[in-house]
N, C-alpha and C positions, 0 to 999 in steps of 0.2 A: 503496498498502500502505499502511496507516494507520501513524502511527507512536504507541507504546504507551512512557509513561514508567512504568518499574516502580524503586520504594526499595524495593532489599532489605534484609534483617533487620539486616544491618550499615548502613543509611543512605546507602549507596555506590546513587547515582542510574544509571539504564539506559535509553537511549533506545534501541527496538527497534522495527523494519519488521515488522510482523505482517500477516500475508494474511487478508485480509476470507473469514469463513465458519470460520474457528477461534475454541474459545475464548480467554480471558485465561491460562487457566492453559497450558493446549498452546504460547500463544505465549512463555509464562516458561520453561517447559520446553526450548523448541526453541533456546533464546535464556541457557540455564545460569543464572538468577536463583534465587539463594539463597532458601529456606524455602518452596517449592511445592513441597511434599511428594508430593502429590497420590498418597496411599497407593491411592481407590479408582479410579483409572484416569478420573477423570471421569464416573460414573455419581451423583453427589449423595448420596453413603454414608457420607461420612467428616468432611468441614469440615478438612482437612489440605490444601487450596488456598482458605485463609480468607487475605481481603486489605481494605483499606479503602479505598474507591474516594475520592478528594481528592472533598471537600464542592461543588466550582464542578462536581463532573460526574455530582453523584449522580442528577438532572432527567434529565440525558441517558440515562446507563446503565439507568434506571427500578429498577422497584422487585425485590424477592427472589419467587417464584412460591411458594403454601404448601408446596409439597417442600422446595424451598430454606431456606423460613423454618424449619422443622422440622429441619433436618439442622444449619443454622446455631444451633442452640440445644446442641448439642455445643460449640463454637469455643469457644477460650477468648480472654477479653476481647471478647468480643462488644461493637460500637459503633452507630450508628443508620445508619452511611458500610459496616459488615459484609454483603461479599458473601463467594460461594462464585466463586473465578475459571473454576471449570467450567462456570459456567454464564450468562457472560455472553461474547455470540457480539461479536466485532470485525468493526466495520463503517468506512465512510470515516466517519460522525457521530461514532464515538469516535478520531477522528486529535487526537491531543496527549493524548489522559487519560492521567491520573496517577495509579497504582493503586500505596498503601502495603501490602506482604505484612506479613502477621500475623507474629506468634511462633505456629510452627503445632509445634512440637514440646515445647511444654510440655507 
């Protein structure tokens, strides 16, 4: 099971085992990570699961889809490494991934 490192909105580091095939958002919710609100439930419609992928991992995670790009326009403080965690599926290739949770209640 891949280990995902979430850095929550308070700067706390959480190393979590997350099952393959679930989204980073689902993994965050299952592990009680502060700041992942996921108001739309993972349908890529609200940007309240916005996070920043650690720059060392952006190539491995890949680029957002056109639909995700459109939804990211709603995100507060969007950066080049912004992603919606509902759109990133966990796999063994992401073992060790570091995700910084954005301020999603702004």
